[in-house]
N, C-alpha and C positions, 0 to 999 in steps of 0.2 A: 417307654419301655426302653429298656437295652438289654445290659449285661446279663439280667438274673436269669433271663429264656435263652435260648438256644444264638444266642447275641444277634438279642433284637433287629378373470377370465375373461374370460377375457371377453368382452364384447366392443370393437373397436369404436372411440368416439366419431360422432357425424363431424368430418372437416365442417368448421366454421371460419366465417370472415370475425380476423382478430384486430381490431384497430390498436396501435401503439399511442400511449399517451405518455411521453416519458417522465412530463411533472402532473400531479393531480390538481384538479381543483380547490382552492382553499377551502373554501364554501360547500357545505352540506346541502344535499338535498333531501328533503324530505317526503315520504309519500302518505297518500291518505288511506290507510290498509284498513279493510274490515273484517281482517281475524289479527290474532297476534303476530306480534312480529318477533323474528331473531332478534335479541341482543346480538352484538359482537363476543366473543370470544374473551374471557376473563382469563388473568394470570398474567405469567411472565411469559418471557418468550420464551422457545423449546429449540434445541439442537435438532439439527437435520438426522435422520435415520438414514443409513447408507445400506440400503438391501441389496441392489444390482446398479451397475453402471453399463445400460446400455451403449452398443455404438451409436455415434453419429446419425443421424437421420432427417435431413429438412423434407418437409411436405409443402406442392403448392397449394396457395390458397386460391379457391374460386370465391372470391368476393360476393357473385352476384347469385349462385348457385342454392346456397344454402340460407340466405337472409330471411326469405320470406317467408319460408314454411319454420323457423326457429326462435326467430326474435320474439314474437309475440309470447311465446311458453317459455321463454327464456326469461325474458323479463318479469313475467307472472311468479315462476319460481324465485329468483333471487332478490323480489322486491321486498319479501317479508323478512329480509335481513335487516335492521335497524344500520342506521348511517355509524360512519365512521367516527364523526363529531360526537355520536353518544359514549363512546368506549375508549377513548383517546387514541394513541395512533397504533393500534397491533401492528405485525409483521401481513397479516391478510384480514381483508375487510369488504365488508357490501359498502358500495358506493354508486348510484345513481342504478342500481339494479344489475351491478358487474361487480364480479371479483377484483379486488385491485391489492396487488403484491408491493411491498415494501421490502428489499432485503439489504437496505445499507446498511445494518447492523453488523450483518455477517462480513461485511469488507474491511471490519475497525481492525480487524488484528491480522489481517491477511493482506498477501501482497497481489489480489486478484484485480485486474482490470477488464474493465469492457472492448470491445462486446460482450455480452451475454448472451446465451440463449435460454430461451424459454420452453421447457419440455411439460408436455401436458398428459396426464393418464386419467381415463376414471376408473380409480379403484388406487389405493396405495401398488399394489404389485400387479398393476396393469400393462400396459404396451403405451410407453411414453413417447409422445412424438414432438418433433421440433414444431413449436408453430409461431415463432418470432425471435426476432434479433433485437436486441435494445443496447445503447450505448452509457443510459443510468439504470443505476439500482432499482426501477420502478416501472411496472408494467399493470397494466388495466385487460383482463379478459372480457368479451363484449358478450359474446353470445355464448351460452350454455343449456345445456339441455338437462332436466330432472335437477335435483337438489343441489344446491353450492357443496355440500358435505360429500360430493361425490368424488370431486376433483383434487387432483393431487399434482404438484409443480415440482420438477427439477429443475434449476436454475445451475448451468454450466457455463466455463468459459469456452470460449469455441474451440480451445488446447482440448476441451474433454474433463476438466478439473470440476468434480463439484462444487459448488457453492453452498447452496441449500436446498432442501426439500421444504415445500412449506404445504401447508393446507389448512382450512378450516378446522378439520378432527386433531390434527396434531398439535394444535394451537389452544384448542378445547380441553384435550384430554392428555396432553402431552406424550414425551417420545416413550416412555413405557404403558402406552396403552395401543395394541396393533389393531385397527380396525380392517376386517376384511371385507371385499365386496363381491357379488356374484361374478363382477366384471373382471376380477382378478384371475392371473394365471395361476391354476390351482395345484402344477408342481412344484410354484413358487413358493405357495402357501403352505403347501405340504414341507418343502424343505426348510423355509422360515421357523416354523413351529419345532421341527425335530433340530434344527441347529439350537435353538435357545434350550431344548431339553440337553443336549449335550454341553452347553454352558454353565446349565445348572443343578448338572445332577449331579448327586451326594453332598452338594452345599449347603446343607443343614443348617448352617447360621450364616449365611449370605444376608447381606443386606439390599440385593437387589430385589425387585418386587414387578410382577407383568399381569397384565390383561389383556386377554387376545379374545375381543369379540368382531362376531360374524353376523354380518346383517343378512337380512333375508335371504336364503339361495340354498343352492346343491352346492356342497362342496365334499361330495364324496371322491371325487378326484386327486383329491389333495393325500387321500389314502390314509394308512396309521397317524396316528396323531399322539405324539407323548407328551405327559406333563409331569414335569420337574417338581421342587420342590419352587412354593412363592411365585404359582402361574393359576389365575383362575382362567377359566375357557369358558364363554355364556355368548348363546344366543342373542341377537339383537330383536327377536321377533317378539309379537306378540302371544304365541303360544309355540310350544317346543318343534312342534310340527312345521313351522317356518325354516327352521335351520337345520340341512340334513349335512351329517357328515359320515363318513365309513367306520371309524372306529378310534377307540381312547384305551391305551395302556398308560401305567404309571409303574415304569420298573423299578426293583428295589436296589438301593446303593449297597447293602448289606447282601454278605454271601450268601447261599443255598436260599434264594428264594425267601431269606426274611426279610417282612413287612413289618416289623414291628416300629422302624423308625422312620416310614412314609406316612410322613405328617405334611402339615400346611399347603396346601393346594385344593382348588374347588372347580366342579363344573357344575353348569345350569343352565337349563333354558333351551335346549336343541335336543335333536333326534340323534341317534346312533344306527343307522340302517347296515345292516349286512344279513349272512345268511343265518339260520339258527343252528348252531354248530356248537357242540360240546370241545371240539378240539382247541385247545388253548388258546393258540394263536389267533384264533376268529373270534373268540369271546371277546366282550368288551371288558376287560381286566383292568378293572378298579379295586386293585390290591392293596388299599391303604390301611392306616389306623387311625389313632386321632386326628380332629383338625381337619377333615377333607371331604366335607359334604356334597353328596349327589341331592340336588335338588331340580324339581322341574323339567325331568329329562323322559323322553320317548326311547326305548329299544325295543328294534328285532332281533339284537343279538342276545345270546345268553349273557347276561351278567356274572362276571366271576370276580369274588373278591377275595380273590387267593394267588399269590404268585408259585405256579409250582407247586412246590407240598410245603412250601414254608411258612413258619408262624405268622401269626398278622394280629394287631390290635384295634379292631375298628371299631364302630364305625356308625355312619349315618345316614340314612335315604328317607327325602320327604317330598311329597308331590310330584311322583314319579310312577309312569306308566311302562311297565314291562312286557311286552309280549310273550315273551320269553323265559325260561328259568332264569332265577337271581340266588345266588345264594354262593356259599364254599364247605369246605371243611374243619379246616383249623384255623376260621376265625374266633377268637376268645368270646365276642359278645358283638351284638350287632340290633342296633336299632330301627326300625321303618315304622315310618308314621303317615298316614293319608296318602297309601300309594295304591296302584291297581297291580296285584299280580296274577298276571292271566295264566301262568303255570306253576306257581308256588316256587318253592324250590327244587323243582324238578329232581336231577339226579344227584343232586347235592345233598349234605345232610349237617345238622347241628350236633355237634359231638363234643362241644366243649363246656360253657360256663352260663351264659346267659343272651339271650336272645329276646325280643321284645317286639310284637305286633301290635300297632296301636292304629286303629280307625284306618284299617286296610281292606280293602276289597279284593275278594278273589275270582279266578276265571271259572266259567263254570266244570271244567275238568280236572279241578285240583280237590283232593282227598279234604274236606274240611275237618274228618276226623285227626288230620295229623297236627292242625293248627289249633290244639286246643290249652288249654292250662294242663301241663301234664306233670308239674313238679311233684305231686301228691303220689305217683307211682316212679320216684327218680328221674323226670325229664328237665330240661330246660328252657322250655318256651312257654312265654307269657303272652297271652292274648289279651287286650283291649279294645272292647267294639268300639268305643268312639272314643274322641277327642274333644273333651267338653269345653276348652276354648283356645282360639288360634286365632291370630292372624299369620298368614305367610308372609314370608321373608320380602319386601318392594325388589323390583332390578329396573335395568335401565333398557330401555327397547328404541328402536328408530321408527317413529311413525310414519302411515300413508304420506304425510303432508311433508316429509321431509325434514322433519324434526326431532330431536331427541327428549324423551322423556323417562319419568320414572313412575311405575306402576304400584300403586301402595294396595296390597289386595284385602278387601272386605273382611270385618270381623266374625270369624263365624262361631257355633254352638254346637255341640253334638255332632261335630262333622266326621264324616265319613269318606274316602275315595278322594283323588285330585281335585284340585280347585278351577279346573279348567276344561273345556273340549274343545275338540280338533277345531273348530273355528272363533273360537268365545276366550277369551282372557279369564271371564268369571269378574264377578261385580267389586268393585274398588274404585279408588280416584285417580286419575292421570295428572302429573304435575310436571309442567314443563322444565327442561332444563336449565335452558337459558334465562328464562322469564325469574325463575323461583330458586334455583341454585346457586351456590357460588361454586364454582370447580374449583378444588383446592389443588394446587402443583407446586412437588418439592420448589422449596425458598419461601412458599407463604409462612406467614408468624400466626402464632397463636393471637396475639393481639388482631390481626385481621381479621380470623375465622371469628372471633368473638365480636368482631365491629359487625360482620356481616351477619353472624345469628341474631345480636342484637336489633338487625334492621327486618328482622322478619324473614331471612333465607334459611334452606338448608342448606346442608354440606355433603356435595359429594368431592370425596376424597381419592384421588388418582393414585396410582402405584408408588410406593417410595416409603422412607421413614422418615417421620416427624416428629422432633422434639421439641415437646411446647415450654415454652417459659411460662407459662400460666395455665389451668385447667381450662378446656372447653367448656363452656357456661351456658346450658340450656336452659331460659327461663320462659318460653313461649311452649303453651300446648301446640302437639300435633308437628312437632318439629322433627325432621328426619335425616340424620347422617349416617350416609350408606356409603363403605368401602368399595372400590375397586382394587383387585391385582392383590389381596391380602397386605392391603396397606396397612402401617403400623404404626403407633400413637406412642410416644415414650414421655413420661414427665420428665423435664429435663432439671438440669442440677440447681436450677433457680427456684423450681418448682415443687414444694416438699409436699403437697396436696394429691392431687389426682390429675389424671389425663382428661376425663369427662365427669364434669359435676351436672347433674340433673337436678333442677327444682321439684316438687312436688306438684307435678301438672300432669296432665293428661294426654295420652296418645301420641307420646314420644316414641321415635323409633330410632333406634341405635344397631346397624348390623353390618356384619362381613367386615370386621376387622381385626387387626392383631394388638395387643398391648405387651409393651416390653418395657422390664423393668431395669434401666441402665444405672440408673443414681434411686437413691432411696425413698421413698415418699410413705401417706399414708395408706393410699389405696392405689387401685389402677383405674378404676371408675366406679363412681356413686351414685345411684339413686334415689332422691330426696335427702334434706337434709336430717331430718330425726323422725321418726317414730310418728305419726298423725292419724286423726280418725278420719281423714278425707278417700273418702271411695272414689274410685276411677273404672268402676266394673263396667259403664258402658263404652266406654275409651280406654281400654287398659294401655299402658307402655309395653313394648315391644323388644326385648333383648334378642338377637338373631345369628349365630356364627360367631360368637364373640371367643378370640381365641389369648390366653393370657399368660406371658411368660416370664418367671422370675429367675434369672440366672442362666446359663449357657452361652449368651452373645459376647458378652464382657467381659477379660478379665479384671475382675475387679469385687470387693465387696459389695452386695447390695442389699438393703432389708424393706420390704414392705410389710405394714402391720397386718390388713387384713386386704385381699387381691381386690373383689367383689364385695360390695355393701349395698344391701336394696333396704331402706326406710322406709317406702310407697309401699301404698298397697296395691293388689290386682295388678301385679308387673307379671308380665308372660316373659317366661326366658325359653328359648328355643336351641339348643346346642352352644353348648358352652366345653371348652377345655379351658381349665382353669392349673396350669402347671408349673410347679415348681421343680426347676430341672433338675433331673438324675444325671445329665453326662451335658457337655459345651465343651467350647475352647479351653484348653489350659487355665487354670487358675479363675474359672468361672462359677463353680461347684464347690460347695462341701458345705457339713453342718455348721460351721462359723462364716460360711462365706456368702452363700445365697440363703437369706435367713425371711422368714415368714412366718407368723402365724396360723392364716386361717385362706383357705381359696376362698368359698363363698360364706358370708354371713346375713341372712336374713332377717330381719328387724319387722317388716311389714306386715301385714296379714293380707289372705287371700294369693300368694305368689303361687303361681303352677309353673312347675318346671320340666320341660322336656328335654332329655339327654344332656345328663350333667355328667361330663368326665372332669375329675377332679384328683389331683395327684400329689402326693409326697410332701405334704406341708407339717411343718412342725408343733401341730395342736389340731384340734379339732378341722377337720378340712371341710366339713359341710357344718355348719352351726345356726341352728336356725330358732328363734324367740318368736317368731309370729305366729299368729293362728291362723286354720285354716288354710295352710300350707299342704301343696302336693308335688311328687317328685314321680314321674314317671321314666324310668330307667337311668341308673348311675353305675358308673364305672369310676374304681376307685384303688389306689395302691399307695401300701403304706411307703412311709418313707423309707428309703434304702439304708440312709447313713446315720441313724441314732446311734452313737457311738457305745451307749452302755444304757444299760437301765435307769440307773439314777438321775441320767439328763432326760428320760423320756417318760415322766409320771405325771399324770392330770391330778385333778381335785387334791389342790395344794399338798401335790407329795404323796397321798393316800392309794392311787389305784395304778395298775400298772398301763403303763403307754395311754394314746390319746384314740378315743372312737373314730371313726373315719366319717360317720353321720351323726351330729349330736342335736336332740330334738330337747331344749330346755326344759326343766321342771314346772313351769309354769304354764306351759303349752296345753290347752284341753282341747284341740282338733287338729288330727294332721296325717295325711296319709302318704303312704310310699309304696312302690310295686318295683319289682325287677331290679335288684341289686347284685351288682356282683364287684366284690370287695377282696382282696387279692395280698396275702401278706409276702414282702420281697426286702426280707432282711437281711444285710451282711453279719451284724453281729447279733449275739443271744440278747432276745428282747422280747419279751411276753407283754401282747397288748391283750384288756383284760376282755373288752369287745367289740366288735366292728362296729355296732350299732348301740345306740344308747338312748332310751324315750321314755319319757313318762309313761306309767302305767295308769292309762284312763280310756272311759269306754270311747271318746272321740280320735282315740291315737290308733289308726290300724296299718299294719303294716303286710305284702305278700309278696312272698318269693323275694326272699333274701339269702344269697351264698357268700361264702368265703372259699377262698380258695389257695393252698400253699405253693409260693413260686421261691420262697427260700431253699437255702441249701445248709444242710447242719440241723443238729441238735437245739432244743430249746429257742424255739423261735416260733413266731405265729401267734392267733389270735384264741385266747381262752374259748371264748362264747362267742355267738352269732347275733346277739340281740340280747342287752341285758347278762343275765345270765344263765339264758335259755340256749340252748342246742349247741354241744360242744363242738368244739372246733379244731383248729387245724394246730394248735400249740404243742409243738413236740410229737408231731407225728409222721408224715413222710410227704414229699415234695408232690405237688400235682394232686392233693388231697381237697375233694371239694365237698364242701358240708353246707347244708341247710336249713332253713326254716321256713314251711311254706305258708305260714299263716302265723303272724302275731297280733292281739295274745291268742 
């Protein structure tokens, strides 16, 4: 939405003996391990990230004082990382239980010469101390405490020139993933996050992507953290209670608190801890619109989904536990699933169009009468007691054994409330990142990703934009493709097919990704090659937090035939924003510029869709031919830019406009709940009905509304559903019309 609205620590490391070895042994040393070993970090070399340049400070070594108490523990921790010989020649690797550095690559294009100072910190923003001076670009750190992933190294010349910053974490996740530790200086943490906000503020079509990941610990002293475009903030604990921060805000870049373009960011798996206050600056102010999920969050602060008195067009909350009130006043719509609202909406109120609560538990003080289906009396609240089938989105965490892992939550049926307790992450599978995932970083090719998928690896895609010369082909059951920092997949100019092509196999997960159409292609993601009779109900595919964009980013014509195509059965969709751009960089948006027929096409049976946001497509925005489909919550706007009625007619030119949600005539069973469909038409256009479905006993719809956001006469929907419920055409702006139940 845009123009049609009111213009949308520090803990000092123990000083340990460090022996300088200028040349590494050529042969590797293999340990006989009784538990899974670390593998060396994958991918290409990352550039140094310069956060600060502390003054030089030499420290005296005490060779005998620390060796006895630390050596055994250090070697036990570091021995679990596989040898250099197993992973090629990275810049940071483990050999003989020690962290080895080789920064010779960093000197190729620089005139820097030794000697070099080796400065070390536990945590990337900790206190760096000089621990050695070397004449060659190699170093071995022999005595460590804790996990090898805790250590960061700055390499400097004796003049203080920074040569490189190296760590296993930087090598594993890349330079756009900032991992914070409880040993980091909290003021620096806050400064870095908020400097990133300043850099990205208002950059709605930036190519940059970032992930801010917090290891278990207390970060409240970092203060208020502001989260801008294309940034994911997430805890690395097993449960949200493991990571505590003080507060989060999402300032809008539009004037007057207008958050209708506050898109593309995410927060998950952490706690927001502070006083319970309605004073706006004290609230956890997640004032967002589409593509900005809150997942697995615990908050003691009031959660406010609005900035000042501005407009907002959100939003999505799932698996959250809110001690204080959560809500807004001017949010157009909001979907809340499987959460605990201890004080409900509190002093907030829902005054706009469409609010859905599904599988939500409430605290004992909440007036349950205010959380009833009230559309029959002119209200706007839909309450669905349970979630029929769901698997929560996987997430990355840092385990107590010092290894990075991904948790894939178990499938649940008829689920209510959150999926975890204070000390239990819930049922599910734990998968080792370095053992079972290929970690994708900018520069990796589609061919390499496909080779890894073919070898049975999952993909963890780090922040960046990835132009794919061929589709990523998922052929193995239970494969996970998980993004960090809104990683973005682009079908390349040589790839007219799609970004991800999933075979008709069970249990695949694709989550936390953007898809961007820079070149023309048939689709952006497809699940199943064609409709089949194979059921996957015991192990369904999950598509979660997928945000797809056609136009807006690149000034050129682009065509996508159908953005998301679902041919397999039993697929679960959990939060999509499929967006044909209504605004963007000059030359990227127009009726004949960013062209696409449909947002979501469902040919498979038994698909369950939660929180579908799907907007501005040129034919049916959602087109459903499969049986036994279910959609819980739908938000949609008409295309703004249809030039005239003749250019925008369906049914071979016999019907005005295209329905936003079309169920094919042959469908026998379909359910739909809590729809908000809005006309936003620049030119005089009539759309016959916002929803078109066959009239059959198995087709049931409940709580479907339209609202007019158009300016001027002769614009809008003729009817809400089929020819039932006179709607917004030729009435007035902000006219909400609705059907309580159909038939």
